[in-house]
N, C-alpha and C positions, 0 to 999 in steps of 0.2 A: 759515155757517148751522149752527144747533144740530141735534143729532141728535134725532129723534123716534122714537116707537114704530114697530116694523116693521109693514108692512101685514098680514102673516099674523097677528100678535098682535091687531091691531085687528079683523080678521075673526072671530077666535075670541071676542073680547070681545063683539062684536055678536051672536054666536050665543048667548051667555049671557043676553042681555037686560040689564035694569037691574042694578045691582050686586047679586050674589047674597050671601046671608047677611050683609046689611048690619050688623045689630047685633053679630054675632059676629066681624067682621073688624076688624083694627087700623086706626087712623086713617091710617097711612102707606099702607096698601093702598087705602083709599078715595080718598086723594089721588092716588095713582099711577093708579088706574082713571080718575078724572076727567081727569087730564092726558093719558092715552092717548086718551081719547074726543075730546078737544078739540085734538089735535095740538100739545101743549105740549112743550118740551124734556124729554127723558128719557134718562138714561144706560143703557147696556146692562145694567149690574148692577141698576139699579132695575127695569128691565123684566123681567129674569130673576126677581128676588125676587117681583114682583107675579104673574107667571105661576105660580110654585110655590105661592104663597099661595092662588090661585084654582083650582088643580088643572088648569091647562092646560099644554100643552107649551111650554117656554121657547124663545126663538129660538136658532138654532145659535150656538155660541161664535165669538167673533171670532178670526181667525187673524192673528197679527202676523208680518210678514216682517222679517227682519233688514235693517238698513241696510247699504249698500255701505261697505266699509272705506276706500275712497278718497275718495268725494265725499259720503257721508252720505245719498244718495238711496235710495229703495227700488226696486231692480230686480234681475234675476238676473245673476250673474256680477260681474266687477270691471271698472270702466271704465278706470282708470289703470294697472292691472297688466298690460295687454296690450301687444304690440309696436306696434300701430297704433291709438292711441286715437281715439275719435270727437271731432271738433273741431266745436264749435257756432259757426256763422258768424252774426254779427249782421247784421241788415238795414242796408244803407247808408242814411244820412240823405238825405232829398230835398234838392235844391238850394234855397237861399233865394230867395224871390220878389224881383223887382227893387225893389219899394217898400221892402222890409226893408233891402236893401243901401244904397239911397239914404238912408233914414232914419238908418241907423247912421253913414253918412259925414257927414250933416248934424250929427248929435249930436256926433261927434268934432270937427268943425270948430268948433262952438260952444264946446265945452269948451276947445279950444286957444286960442280968441280970448279967453276969460275970463282966462287966465293971463297 
């Protein structure tokens, strides 16, 4: 799902009313304002630029967490660099129904008969 404008920014835009200073604003700001009001996809950088252009507080900066050196996932600590690593256990596959086993056997018998 694409990122949209934050709810706090949308509330600030609603408080401004219809687009303020429409003739004096650049076209990209008008487009960004429209996209924010109609929940269209918007990057963080575009939202920040729009807020600065309109004179409202921009959203808080995004904080990037470094990836794990062992698995590449985002979490704290290291997963494979410890003595007792966490083992992910896969769920066991359920047993095949009887009709599937019978159909597979019948198909195998037909294929053997053809040869």
